[in-house]
C-alpha positions as CSV (number, residue, x, y, z in Angstrom):
1,M,241.7,-71.0,15.9
2,K,241.2,-68.6,18.7
3,G,243.3,-67.2,21.4
4,K,242.9,-64.6,24.2
5,A,245.5,-62.9,26.3
6,K,246.1,-59.8,28.3
7,A,249.1,-57.5,29.3
8,C,249.3,-54.6,31.7
9,G,250.0,-51.0,31.4
10,A,252.8,-49.2,33.4
11,I,253.9,-45.9,34.8
12,T,257.2,-44.2,34.1
13,I,260.0,-44.2,36.6
14,V,262.6,-42.9,34.2
15,N,261.7,-41.8,30.7
16,A,264.2,-43.2,28.1
17,I,263.7,-40.4,25.5
18,A,266.7,-38.5,27.0
19,G,269.6,-41.0,26.9
20,W,267.9,-44.3,26.0
21,R,267.9,-45.6,29.6
22,G,264.6,-46.1,31.2
23,A,262.6,-47.7,33.9
24,A,258.9,-48.5,34.2
25,L,256.6,-50.0,36.8
26,A,253.7,-52.3,35.8
27,I,250.2,-51.4,37.0
28,D,247.1,-53.4,37.4
29,L,245.3,-52.0,34.3
30,H,245.1,-54.3,31.3
31,T,244.6,-54.5,27.6
32,T,243.0,-57.7,26.4
33,A,243.5,-59.1,22.9
34,E,241.5,-61.8,21.1
35,A,243.0,-63.4,17.9
36,T,241.0,-65.4,15.5
37,L,243.2,-67.1,12.8
38,D,242.1,-68.4,9.5
39,P,244.3,-70.6,7.2
40,E,242.1,-69.7,4.3
41,T,243.2,-66.0,4.1
42,N,246.4,-64.0,4.3
43,E,244.6,-60.8,5.3
44,I,244.9,-59.5,8.9
45,I,242.2,-57.2,10.1
46,G,242.5,-55.4,13.4
47,D,239.9,-53.7,15.7
48,A,241.5,-51.6,18.4
49,G,238.3,-50.1,19.6
50,G,238.3,-47.1,17.2
51,L,242.1,-46.5,17.4
52,D,244.6,-47.1,14.6
53,P,244.9,-51.0,14.4
54,T,248.2,-50.9,12.6
55,L,250.2,-52.0,15.6
56,I,248.1,-55.0,16.6
57,E,247.9,-56.1,12.9
58,T,251.7,-55.9,12.7
59,C,252.1,-57.9,15.9
60,V,249.9,-60.7,14.5
61,K,251.9,-60.7,11.2
62,K,255.2,-60.9,12.9
63,T,254.1,-63.6,15.3
64,L,252.8,-65.7,12.5
65,Q,256.2,-65.2,10.7
66,W,258.0,-66.1,13.9
67,F,256.2,-69.5,13.9
68,D,256.5,-69.8,10.1
69,K,252.8,-69.8,9.6
70,D,251.2,-68.6,6.4
71,M,247.7,-67.4,7.3
72,G,245.6,-64.4,8.3
73,G,242.8,-63.6,10.6
74,A,241.4,-60.9,12.9
75,I,242.7,-59.3,16.1
76,K,240.6,-57.3,18.5
77,T,241.7,-55.4,21.6
78,E,239.8,-53.9,24.5
79,T,241.5,-51.8,27.2
80,E,241.2,-50.4,30.7
81,I,244.2,-48.1,30.0
82,P,243.5,-44.6,28.8
83,P,245.2,-44.4,25.4
84,S,247.9,-41.9,24.4
85,R,248.4,-40.6,28.0
86,G,251.8,-42.1,28.8
87,L,250.5,-45.2,30.5
88,K,252.0,-47.7,28.0
89,S,248.8,-48.6,26.2
90,S,250.7,-49.4,23.0
91,S,253.1,-51.8,24.8
92,A,250.2,-53.5,26.5
93,A,248.3,-53.9,23.2
94,A,251.4,-55.2,21.4
95,N,252.2,-57.8,24.1
96,A,248.6,-58.9,24.4
97,A,248.3,-59.3,20.6
98,V,251.5,-61.4,20.3
99,L,250.4,-63.6,23.2
100,A,246.9,-64.0,21.8
101,T,248.2,-65.0,18.4
102,A,250.5,-67.6,20.0
103,K,247.6,-69.0,22.0
104,A,245.5,-69.2,18.9
105,L,248.2,-71.3,17.3
106,N,248.3,-73.4,20.5
107,K,252.0,-72.6,20.8
108,E,252.0,-70.3,23.8
109,N,254.4,-72.7,25.5
110,E,256.8,-72.5,22.6
111,I,257.6,-68.8,23.0
112,T,259.3,-67.0,25.9
113,K,258.4,-63.7,27.3
114,K,261.7,-62.3,26.0
115,E,260.7,-63.4,22.5
116,I,257.2,-61.9,22.9
117,L,258.9,-58.7,24.1
118,E,261.2,-58.5,21.0
119,I,258.3,-59.1,18.6
120,G,256.2,-56.4,20.2
121,V,259.1,-53.9,20.2
122,E,259.9,-54.6,16.6
123,S,256.2,-54.2,15.7
124,A,256.0,-50.9,17.6
125,I,259.0,-49.5,15.7
126,E,257.7,-50.7,12.4
127,S,254.3,-49.1,13.2
128,D,255.9,-45.8,14.2
129,V,254.3,-45.7,17.6
130,T,257.5,-45.3,19.6
131,I,260.6,-43.1,19.6
132,T,263.0,-45.4,21.6
133,G,261.5,-48.8,21.0
134,A,259.9,-48.5,24.5
135,Y,261.8,-51.5,25.8
136,D,261.4,-50.3,29.4
137,D,257.6,-49.9,29.0
138,A,257.1,-53.2,27.0
139,S,259.3,-55.2,29.4
140,A,257.3,-54.0,32.5
141,S,254.1,-54.8,30.6
142,I,255.1,-58.4,29.8
143,Y,257.1,-59.3,32.9
144,G,255.3,-57.2,35.6
145,G,257.0,-55.3,38.4
146,L,259.8,-52.8,38.0
147,T,262.1,-53.1,35.0
148,I,265.2,-50.9,34.5
149,T,266.5,-51.0,31.0
150,D,269.0,-50.0,28.4
151,N,266.7,-49.3,25.5
152,W,269.5,-48.9,23.0
153,D,270.9,-52.4,23.6
154,R,267.5,-53.8,24.5
155,K,268.7,-55.1,27.8
156,I,267.0,-55.4,31.2
157,L,269.5,-54.2,33.7
158,K,267.5,-54.9,36.8
159,Q,264.1,-56.3,37.7
160,R,262.2,-56.5,41.0
161,K,258.7,-56.8,42.4
162,M,257.1,-53.9,44.0
163,D,253.9,-53.8,46.0
164,E,252.6,-50.3,45.9
165,E,249.3,-48.3,45.7
166,I,249.2,-46.1,42.6
167,L,247.1,-43.0,41.8
168,I,246.9,-41.9,38.2
169,L,245.6,-38.4,37.3
170,V,244.2,-38.0,33.8
171,P,243.8,-34.2,33.4
172,E,240.6,-32.7,32.0
173,N,242.7,-30.2,30.0
174,T,244.0,-32.1,26.9
175,S,245.1,-29.1,24.9
176,H,248.7,-30.0,25.3
177,S,250.4,-30.9,22.0
178,S,250.7,-34.6,21.2
179,E,254.0,-34.0,19.5
180,T,257.0,-34.6,21.8
181,N,259.8,-32.1,21.5
182,V,262.6,-34.8,21.4
183,E,265.4,-32.3,20.9
184,R,264.3,-30.3,23.9
185,A,263.9,-33.5,26.0
186,E,267.4,-34.6,25.1
187,L,268.8,-31.6,26.9
188,L,267.9,-33.5,30.1
189,E,270.2,-36.5,29.3
190,T,272.8,-35.9,32.0
191,L,270.2,-35.4,34.7
192,V,267.9,-38.2,33.5
193,K,270.9,-40.6,33.6
194,K,271.3,-39.6,37.3
195,A,267.7,-40.6,37.9
196,H,268.4,-43.9,36.1
197,K,271.3,-44.6,38.5
198,M,269.1,-43.8,41.4
199,A,266.6,-46.4,40.2
200,L,269.4,-49.0,39.8
201,N,270.5,-48.2,43.3
202,D,266.9,-48.9,44.6
203,S,266.1,-45.2,45.2
204,V,263.0,-45.7,43.0
205,Y,260.9,-43.0,44.6
206,D,263.5,-40.3,44.2
207,A,264.2,-41.4,40.6
208,M,260.5,-41.2,39.7
209,T,260.1,-37.8,41.2
210,L,263.3,-36.3,39.7
211,N,262.4,-37.7,36.3
212,G,258.8,-36.4,36.6
213,I,259.8,-32.9,37.6
214,L,262.5,-32.7,34.9
215,Y,260.1,-33.7,32.1
216,C,257.3,-31.5,33.4
217,A,259.6,-28.5,33.2
218,T,261.0,-29.3,29.8
219,L,257.8,-30.3,28.1
220,E,255.8,-27.5,29.7
221,Y,253.5,-29.5,31.9
222,S,252.4,-28.5,35.3
223,Q,255.0,-29.0,38.0
224,K,252.4,-28.1,40.6
225,I,250.5,-31.4,40.1
226,P,253.3,-33.7,41.3
227,L,254.4,-31.2,44.0
228,D,250.8,-31.2,45.3
229,A,251.0,-35.0,45.6
230,L,254.3,-34.9,47.4
231,E,253.1,-32.2,49.7
232,N,250.2,-34.5,50.7
233,G,252.4,-37.4,51.5
234,A,253.0,-39.3,48.2
235,K,256.2,-41.4,48.2
236,A,256.8,-40.3,44.6
237,A,255.0,-38.4,41.8
238,G,255.7,-37.3,38.3
239,L,254.7,-37.2,34.7
240,S,254.1,-40.6,33.1
241,G,255.8,-41.0,29.7
242,T,255.4,-37.7,27.9
243,G,252.0,-37.1,29.4
244,T,249.3,-36.2,29.7
245,A,248.8,-38.5,32.7
246,Y,250.6,-38.1,36.0
247,A,251.2,-40.9,38.5
248,A,251.9,-41.0,42.2
249,I,253.0,-43.8,44.5
250,V,251.0,-43.5,47.7
251,D,250.3,-45.5,50.9
252,N,247.1,-45.9,52.9
253,D,247.8,-42.8,54.9
254,S,248.4,-40.5,52.0
255,K,246.0,-41.9,49.4
256,R,243.0,-39.9,50.5
257,D,244.9,-36.6,50.8
258,V,246.5,-37.0,47.4
259,K,243.2,-37.8,45.8
260,K,241.7,-34.7,47.4
261,A,244.5,-32.5,46.2
262,W,244.2,-33.9,42.7
263,N,240.4,-33.9,42.3
264,K,240.4,-30.4,40.9
265,Y,242.7,-31.4,38.0
266,G,240.7,-34.2,36.4
267,D,239.8,-37.9,36.7
268,I,241.7,-40.1,39.1
269,I,242.3,-43.8,38.7
270,Q,243.2,-45.8,41.7
271,T,245.2,-49.0,41.1
272,K,248.2,-50.9,42.3
273,T,251.4,-52.5,40.9
274,N,251.2,-55.7,38.9
275,N,253.9,-58.2,39.4
276,K,252.6,-60.9,37.0
277,G,252.7,-59.2,33.6
278,G,251.2,-60.6,30.5
279,K,249.4,-64.0,30.3
280,T,247.0,-66.0,28.2
281,L,243.4,-66.4,29.1
């Protein structure tokens, strides 16, 4: 009983840590999961490419429970998404693992994307890989496109497709603490909610830039990096998640200039938006 699926990463438009309201934009980088189920065992063994497999193991367990199946097996993931950089690698892994498990059961047509999303979010909370439940990130990963959410109530407030060129900077300097100062981030709540309203009113570029600059300042990341992108013609730029990656929305005219400005900071990934989201393979 085997199943394979993939789900995409995303960049931050509005970070939900301050105020529980977020927005994320899916990108064309994927995590692929392969599930092999075995009715002869109850053990679930995960291989996340050297990372902690707890999340994907929990996703398989909860998906089997959802279908009322008593069995175990193995789950393996491979990813194009740099992990732990704010590019929603955990959300992509969770969605892909749930989809792959449903496919292995031959029941991928008996579960909706909303139900996949809920299982993945619950698994992420149980596995302690998210502060807010990451409903914004996970919804963008499974549905594709832009999703604007209320993470507290787990509601998608608005969705739309976007066709954009994306540049992602993964800085060479990784000395920044992996621990997010949540209390400090919460000082931004009023301003971040304004960015969220901008996104709801279709001022997505301004929302992303405002959010990015705010979180850079508060979490002590470089504000020069997004400003360099804007100075060179980017439509929007900012910190993705709580870092350490930055993202910029560019066009054909500005792409080369932004890449040139960012080259000195680290590795640059060139991608685009993804409007399809997760799917079985």
